[in-house]
FIZA-480758 format. One record per residue (C-alpha): residue in three letters; z, y, x. Coordinates in steps of 0.1 Angstrom, whole numbers, plus 5000, padded with zeros to 4 digits. Layout:
N
BALO   type     c3     c2     c1
BALO    ALA      Z      Y      X
...
This chain:
445
BALO   type     c3     c2     c1
BALO    UNK   7662   9134   1093
BALO    UNK   7676   9160   1118
BALO    UNK   7702   9171   1094
BALO    UNK   7713   9135   1088
BALO    UNK   7715   9128   1125
BALO    UNK   7736   9160   1130
BALO    UNK   7760   9149   1103
BALO    UNK   7764   9115   1119
BALO    UNK   7769   9130   1153
BALO    UNK   7796   9154   1140
BALO    UNK   7814   9129   1118
BALO    UNK   7843   9110   1135
BALO    UNK   7841   9080   1111
BALO    UNK   7804   9075   1119
BALO    UNK   7810   9079   1156
BALO    UNK   7837   9053   1156
BALO    UNK   7816   9029   1135
BALO    UNK   7786   9032   1158
BALO    UNK   7809   9029   1188
BALO    UNK   7822   8995   1176
BALO    UNK   7787   8982   1168
BALO    UNK   7774   8994   1202
BALO    UNK   7803   8978   1221
BALO    UNK   7799   8945   1202
BALO    UNK   7762   8945   1209
BALO    UNK   7765   8949   1246
BALO    UNK   7794   8925   1249
BALO    UNK   7775   8898   1229
BALO    UNK   7745   8902   1253
BALO    UNK   7767   8900   1284
BALO    UNK   7790   8872   1273
BALO    UNK   7767   8850   1252
BALO    UNK   7730   8854   1259
BALO    UNK   7709   8838   1287
BALO    UNK   7675   8847   1301
BALO    UNK   7657   8824   1276
BALO    UNK   7673   8840   1245
BALO    UNK   7645   8866   1243
BALO    UNK   7644   8873   1205
BALO    UNK   7682   8877   1203
BALO    UNK   7682   8899   1235
BALO    UNK   7654   8923   1224
BALO    UNK   7669   8926   1189
BALO    UNK   7704   8935   1202
BALO    UNK   7689   8958   1229
BALO    UNK   7669   8976   1202
BALO    UNK   7701   8982   1182
BALO    UNK   7720   8993   1212
BALO    UNK   7693   9018   1222
BALO    UNK   7691   9032   1187
BALO    UNK   7728   9039   1188
BALO    UNK   7725   9052   1224
BALO    UNK   7700   9078   1213
BALO    UNK   7721   9088   1183
BALO    UNK   7751   9092   1205
BALO    UNK   7734   9119   1226
BALO    UNK   7747   9153   1217
BALO    UNK   7776   9138   1198
BALO    UNK   7805   9161   1190
BALO    UNK   7827   9134   1204
BALO    UNK   7808   9130   1237
BALO    UNK   7840   9123   1257
BALO    UNK   7848   9094   1235
BALO    UNK   7814   9079   1243
BALO    UNK   7819   9087   1279
BALO    UNK   7851   9067   1280
BALO    UNK   7834   9039   1261
BALO    UNK   7807   9037   1288
BALO    UNK   7834   9032   1315
BALO    UNK   7854   9008   1294
BALO    UNK   7823   8986   1288
BALO    UNK   7817   8986   1325
BALO    UNK   7852   8973   1330
BALO    UNK   7846   8946   1304
BALO    UNK   7816   8934   1324
BALO    UNK   7838   8923   1353
BALO    UNK   7847   8891   1334
BALO    UNK   7813   8881   1321
BALO    UNK   7793   8857   1343
BALO    UNK   7757   8872   1350
BALO    UNK   7738   8847   1328
BALO    UNK   7708   8871   1326
BALO    UNK   7701   8869   1363
BALO    UNK   7701   8841   1389
BALO    UNK   7703   8865   1419
BALO    UNK   7741   8857   1422
BALO    UNK   7733   8824   1438
BALO    UNK   7715   8840   1467
BALO    UNK   7743   8865   1470
BALO    UNK   7769   8838   1475
BALO    UNK   7746   8817   1497
BALO    UNK   7742   8847   1521
BALO    UNK   7779   8853   1519
BALO    UNK   7787   8817   1528
BALO    UNK   7763   8818   1558
BALO    UNK   7780   8849   1571
BALO    UNK   7814   8834   1568
BALO    UNK   7802   8803   1586
BALO    UNK   7789   8824   1615
BALO    UNK   7752   8821   1606
BALO    UNK   7727   8849   1603
BALO    UNK   7711   8850   1568
BALO    UNK   7680   8866   1583
BALO    UNK   7675   8838   1609
BALO    UNK   7665   8809   1587
BALO    UNK   7654   8803   1551
BALO    UNK   7678   8785   1528
BALO    UNK   7657   8753   1528
BALO    UNK   7663   8750   1565
BALO    UNK   7701   8747   1561
BALO    UNK   7697   8724   1531
BALO    UNK   7673   8701   1549
BALO    UNK   7696   8699   1580
BALO    UNK   7727   8695   1558
BALO    UNK   7747   8721   1576
BALO    UNK   7782   8727   1562
BALO    UNK   7776   8708   1530
BALO    UNK   7811   8717   1517
BALO    UNK   7799   8752   1507
BALO    UNK   7761   8750   1510
BALO    UNK   7759   8724   1483
BALO    UNK   7729   8708   1466
BALO    UNK   7740   8723   1433
BALO    UNK   7740   8758   1448
BALO    UNK   7707   8753   1466
BALO    UNK   7689   8742   1435
BALO    UNK   7700   8774   1417
BALO    UNK   7682   8796   1443
BALO    UNK   7651   8814   1430
BALO    UNK   7636   8818   1465
BALO    UNK   7648   8790   1488
BALO    UNK   7617   8793   1511
BALO    UNK   7620   8831   1516
BALO    UNK   7642   8850   1540
BALO    UNK   7669   8873   1526
BALO    UNK   7658   8907   1515
BALO    UNK   7693   8922   1511
BALO    UNK   7702   8950   1536
BALO    UNK   7734   8951   1557
BALO    UNK   7757   8968   1532
BALO    UNK   7748   8942   1506
BALO    UNK   7755   8914   1531
BALO    UNK   7789   8929   1539
BALO    UNK   7798   8927   1502
BALO    UNK   7785   8892   1500
BALO    UNK   7807   8882   1529
BALO    UNK   7837   8899   1514
BALO    UNK   7831   8882   1480
BALO    UNK   7826   8848   1496
BALO    UNK   7858   8852   1517
BALO    UNK   7880   8861   1487
BALO    UNK   7865   8836   1462
BALO    UNK   7868   8806   1486
BALO    UNK   7836   8791   1472
BALO    UNK   7843   8796   1435
BALO    UNK   7813   8814   1421
BALO    UNK   7831   8829   1390
BALO    UNK   7857   8845   1413
BALO    UNK   7828   8856   1435
BALO    UNK   7812   8872   1405
BALO    UNK   7844   8890   1395
BALO    UNK   7850   8904   1430
BALO    UNK   7815   8919   1433
BALO    UNK   7817   8932   1397
BALO    UNK   7850   8949   1403
BALO    UNK   7834   8967   1433
BALO    UNK   7804   8976   1412
BALO    UNK   7827   8989   1385
BALO    UNK   7845   9012   1410
BALO    UNK   7811   9024   1423
BALO    UNK   7798   9031   1388
BALO    UNK   7830   9050   1378
BALO    UNK   7828   9071   1409
BALO    UNK   7791   9078   1402
BALO    UNK   7798   9090   1367
BALO    UNK   7826   9114   1379
BALO    UNK   7804   9128   1407
BALO    UNK   7774   9133   1383
BALO    UNK   7796   9153   1360
BALO    UNK   7806   9175   1390
BALO    UNK   7769   9179   1400
BALO    UNK   7759   9188   1365
BALO    UNK   7785   9216   1365
BALO    UNK   7774   9227   1400
BALO    UNK   7738   9230   1389
BALO    UNK   7748   9248   1357
BALO    UNK   7736   9220   1334
BALO    UNK   7752   9207   1303
BALO    UNK   7778   9181   1313
BALO    UNK   7771   9161   1281
BALO    UNK   7739   9150   1297
BALO    UNK   7760   9124   1316
BALO    UNK   7757   9102   1285
BALO    UNK   7720   9096   1293
BALO    UNK   7733   9076   1323
BALO    UNK   7768   9065   1315
BALO    UNK   7759   9051   1281
BALO    UNK   7724   9037   1289
BALO    UNK   7724   9000   1279
BALO    UNK   7701   8990   1308
BALO    UNK   7725   9005   1333
BALO    UNK   7756   8989   1318
BALO    UNK   7739   8954   1314
BALO    UNK   7718   8953   1346
BALO    UNK   7743   8969   1370
BALO    UNK   7777   8960   1356
BALO    UNK   7767   8929   1338
BALO    UNK   7740   8914   1360
BALO    UNK   7755   8926   1393
BALO    UNK   7726   8945   1409
BALO    UNK   7732   8966   1440
BALO    UNK   7715   8997   1427
BALO    UNK   7751   9006   1416
BALO    UNK   7761   9011   1453
BALO    UNK   7728   9027   1463
BALO    UNK   7732   9053   1435
BALO    UNK   7769   9059   1441
BALO    UNK   7764   9067   1478
BALO    UNK   7733   9087   1471
BALO    UNK   7750   9109   1445
BALO    UNK   7780   9113   1468
BALO    UNK   7757   9124   1496
BALO    UNK   7740   9150   1474
BALO    UNK   7774   9163   1462
BALO    UNK   7786   9166   1498
BALO    UNK   7754   9184   1508
BALO    UNK   7761   9209   1480
BALO    UNK   7794   9216   1497
BALO    UNK   7777   9219   1531
BALO    UNK   7796   9188   1545
BALO    UNK   7766   9176   1565
BALO    UNK   7781   9147   1585
BALO    UNK   7799   9131   1556
BALO    UNK   7768   9135   1535
BALO    UNK   7748   9116   1562
BALO    UNK   7774   9089   1563
BALO    UNK   7771   9083   1525
BALO    UNK   7734   9085   1526
BALO    UNK   7733   9058   1553
BALO    UNK   7754   9036   1530
BALO    UNK   7729   9042   1502
BALO    UNK   7700   9032   1524
BALO    UNK   7719   9002   1538
BALO    UNK   7726   8990   1502
BALO    UNK   7690   8994   1491
BALO    UNK   7662   9008   1513
BALO    UNK   7647   9029   1485
BALO    UNK   7667   9060   1492
BALO    UNK   7648   9064   1524
BALO    UNK   7622   9081   1501
BALO    UNK   7642   9113   1492
BALO    UNK   7648   9120   1529
BALO    UNK   7613   9135   1533
BALO    UNK   7622   9161   1506
BALO    UNK   7653   9172   1526
BALO    UNK   7632   9186   1554
BALO    UNK   7625   9219   1536
BALO    UNK   7659   9222   1521
BALO    UNK   7681   9224   1552
BALO    UNK   7683   9249   1580
BALO    UNK   7670   9236   1613
BALO    UNK   7706   9234   1628
BALO    UNK   7719   9215   1597
BALO    UNK   7688   9193   1596
BALO    UNK   7694   9183   1633
BALO    UNK   7730   9175   1626
BALO    UNK   7722   9156   1595
BALO    UNK   7694   9136   1612
BALO    UNK   7715   9126   1642
BALO    UNK   7744   9117   1620
BALO    UNK   7722   9097   1597
BALO    UNK   7707   9078   1626
BALO    UNK   7741   9070   1641
BALO    UNK   7755   9057   1608
BALO    UNK   7724   9036   1601
BALO    UNK   7728   9021   1636
BALO    UNK   7764   9012   1627
BALO    UNK   7752   8995   1596
BALO    UNK   7722   8977   1610
BALO    UNK   7732   8969   1646
BALO    UNK   7754   8938   1636
BALO    UNK   7722   8921   1622
BALO    UNK   7696   8939   1643
BALO    UNK   7676   8915   1665
BALO    UNK   7641   8901   1668
BALO    UNK   7647   8876   1640
BALO    UNK   7659   8904   1617
BALO    UNK   7628   8925   1625
BALO    UNK   7604   8896   1621
BALO    UNK   7620   8878   1591
BALO    UNK   7632   8908   1571
BALO    UNK   7598   8924   1576
BALO    UNK   7581   8892   1566
BALO    UNK   7601   8891   1534
BALO    UNK   7591   8927   1526
BALO    UNK   7555   8919   1533
BALO    UNK   7556   8889   1510
BALO    UNK   7572   8910   1483
BALO    UNK   7542   8934   1483
BALO    UNK   7516   8907   1488
BALO    UNK   7529   8878   1467
BALO    UNK   7552   8889   1439
BALO    UNK   7540   8905   1406
BALO    UNK   7562   8912   1376
BALO    UNK   7561   8937   1348
BALO    UNK   7537   8960   1366
BALO    UNK   7514   8986   1349
BALO    UNK   7486   9000   1371
BALO    UNK   7486   8970   1393
BALO    UNK   7482   8946   1364
BALO    UNK   7453   8967   1351
BALO    UNK   7435   8968   1385
BALO    UNK   7441   8931   1392
BALO    UNK   7428   8921   1357
BALO    UNK   7396   8941   1364
BALO    UNK   7393   8923   1398
BALO    UNK   7398   8890   1381
BALO    UNK   7370   8897   1356
BALO    UNK   7347   8906   1385
BALO    UNK   7356   8881   1411
BALO    UNK   7373   8854   1390
BALO    UNK   7406   8856   1409
BALO    UNK   7433   8882   1417
BALO    UNK   7437   8900   1450
BALO    UNK   7474   8909   1452
BALO    UNK   7474   8906   1490
BALO    UNK   7450   8935   1491
BALO    UNK   7458   8955   1459
BALO    UNK   7495   8954   1465
BALO    UNK   7495   8969   1500
BALO    UNK   7468   8994   1489
BALO    UNK   7489   9007   1461
BALO    UNK   7519   9009   1484
BALO    UNK   7498   9031   1508
BALO    UNK   7488   9053   1479
BALO    UNK   7524   9056   1469
BALO    UNK   7534   9067   1504
BALO    UNK   7506   9092   1507
BALO    UNK   7514   9106   1473
BALO    UNK   7551   9111   1481
BALO    UNK   7542   9127   1514
BALO    UNK   7518   9150   1495
BALO    UNK   7546   9159   1471
BALO    UNK   7568   9168   1500
BALO    UNK   7542   9190   1517
BALO    UNK   7533   9208   1485
BALO    UNK   7568   9213   1472
BALO    UNK   7581   9248   1481
BALO    UNK   7615   9248   1464
BALO    UNK   7645   9246   1486
BALO    UNK   7675   9239   1463
BALO    UNK   7692   9206   1457
BALO    UNK   7685   9206   1420
BALO    UNK   7648   9206   1427
BALO    UNK   7654   9178   1452
BALO    UNK   7668   9156   1424
BALO    UNK   7638   9165   1402
BALO    UNK   7611   9158   1427
BALO    UNK   7629   9126   1437
BALO    UNK   7627   9116   1401
BALO    UNK   7589   9119   1402
BALO    UNK   7587   9102   1435
BALO    UNK   7605   9071   1422
BALO    UNK   7585   9071   1390
BALO    UNK   7553   9071   1411
BALO    UNK   7567   9042   1431
BALO    UNK   7573   9023   1399
BALO    UNK   7540   9031   1383
BALO    UNK   7522   9018   1414
BALO    UNK   7545   8988   1421
BALO    UNK   7536   8952   1418
BALO    UNK   7571   8941   1408
BALO    UNK   7592   8961   1384
BALO    UNK   7624   8944   1373
BALO    UNK   7643   8963   1346
BALO    UNK   7671   8973   1370
BALO    UNK   7646   8991   1393
BALO    UNK   7647   9019   1367
BALO    UNK   7683   9026   1374
BALO    UNK   7678   9053   1400
BALO    UNK   7652   9074   1381
BALO    UNK   7674   9070   1350
BALO    UNK   7702   9087   1369
BALO    UNK   7678   9114   1383
BALO    UNK   7664   9121   1349
BALO    UNK   7697   9138   1338
BALO    UNK   7686   9166   1360
BALO    UNK   7653   9169   1342
BALO    UNK   7641   9174   1306
BALO    UNK   7619   9142   1306
BALO    UNK   7629   9114   1284
BALO    UNK   7601   9088   1287
BALO    UNK   7622   9070   1313
BALO    UNK   7648   9062   1286
BALO    UNK   7622   9047   1263
BALO    UNK   7610   9027   1294
BALO    UNK   7646   9015   1300
BALO    UNK   7645   8999   1265
BALO    UNK   7609   8985   1267
BALO    UNK   7615   8971   1301
BALO    UNK   7635   8943   1284
BALO    UNK   7602   8930   1270
BALO    UNK   7597   8916   1305
BALO    UNK   7624   8890   1297
BALO    UNK   7598   8872   1276
BALO    UNK   7586   8857   1309
BALO    UNK   7617   8835   1310
BALO    UNK   7615   8823   1274
BALO    UNK   7593   8802   1250
BALO    UNK   7574   8835   1244
BALO    UNK   7560   8834   1280
BALO    UNK   7524   8831   1266
BALO    UNK   7529   8866   1250
BALO    UNK   7543   8881   1282
BALO    UNK   7511   8901   1292
BALO    UNK   7506   8914   1257
BALO    UNK   7542   8926   1256
BALO    UNK   7540   8943   1290
BALO    UNK   7508   8960   1278
BALO    UNK   7526   8972   1247
BALO    UNK   7555   8984   1269
BALO    UNK   7533   9006   1291
BALO    UNK   7511   9019   1262
BALO    UNK   7543   9035   1248
BALO    UNK   7557   9046   1281
BALO    UNK   7525   9063   1293
BALO    UNK   7519   9077   1258
BALO    UNK   7553   9094   1257
BALO    UNK   7549   9105   1294
BALO    UNK   7515   9122   1287
BALO    UNK   7529   9138   1255
BALO    UNK   7558   9153   1274
BALO    UNK   7535   9165   1302
BALO    UNK   7512   9180   1275
BALO    UNK   7541   9198   1259
BALO    UNK   7551   9213   1293
BALO    UNK   7515   9223   1299
BALO    UNK   7512   9241   1266
BALO    UNK   7546   9258   1271
BALO    UNK   7535   9271   1305
BALO    UNK   7502   9284   1291
BALO    UNK   7521   9303   1264
BALO    UNK   7544   9318   1290
BALO    UNK   7514   9330   1310
BALO    UNK   7499   9346   1279
């Protein structure tokens, strides 16, 4: 089998053939399928991931790299039918352009009071997946929503293309920076295909328009600038990453041991100043209360595609007859926080490569203990994995699509499919950890 795969990887005809099939598969998913088309989606995703794995270590890796960028460009013109988040994006953008604060009131307030019905229409309101919840999108995301709403003049397809064009630019820049970082750390630059060609990344970020693209772009840019000792500019990009998605607050704790005291002070002050620039335009009591309330509801009310949480909550249900997400969710979040702090205290390495590696594990722990794990949440650890030798995250990026059964006629099989997902994910994870353990034992001997 290995010899056959090597022949395929080194044969130009086979590479071109697989490239065409891979492209057709992802384009078909993005342009034709909807959330309810589960069987078609998982079948096409399985084919795409099979080709994705074969393409790794291809003799024509640059051809695959360019394909990944080209597919991202093609996603600009596909409406995100696999996600309904776009309706909240444009709703928040409309509010900002009308002079309203998206953190001040829930969408149902504006609908019930019929404010500015020309853009806040009934049709748009009915598409919202959380009309009774405050916005959970940080300032940078809101800035992009406002820009998209201004340019599109209320047309949702144009709004989609504007945001996707910006995501394409961010993703392309991310890929270029990752190649530079791989070279800087002395790693094989071909490992970029693990990120640039990953079907989940292409579909969920470029196709479904999730803002992990900006978070990752700014984060990678910040790490690259830190490697060049450009502290202030690194802090500026890191603040942009945090303002796009709050998750990159997590790696900041790992920077404490990796910077000299003087550089750390400069970085900390600059980061604080730039975060203030991002957050001050929306920072008030309503923002603190309502944004915080939305985050609290997220941890206490929402559950989707979880692993350890589903296991614990199912045991609680058997004992008590009902779930306790309002207790289990925050408890797991506290365990996540304490575990990450413990990792930071225990970690003794001081280089940026080890920062990427320990950040990978920190985000994996966050996902293992989370109550809501949408497929695109895997984007950041997928990126970080190219600086490690662990591959379970790539299997997970395929199996995460099993969660789409929740939106289809196969909803009754949702929990069984999620169980299957994590049996494979944890199985491969423990196998990789076992191999590492054995390798270290042999080194000691």
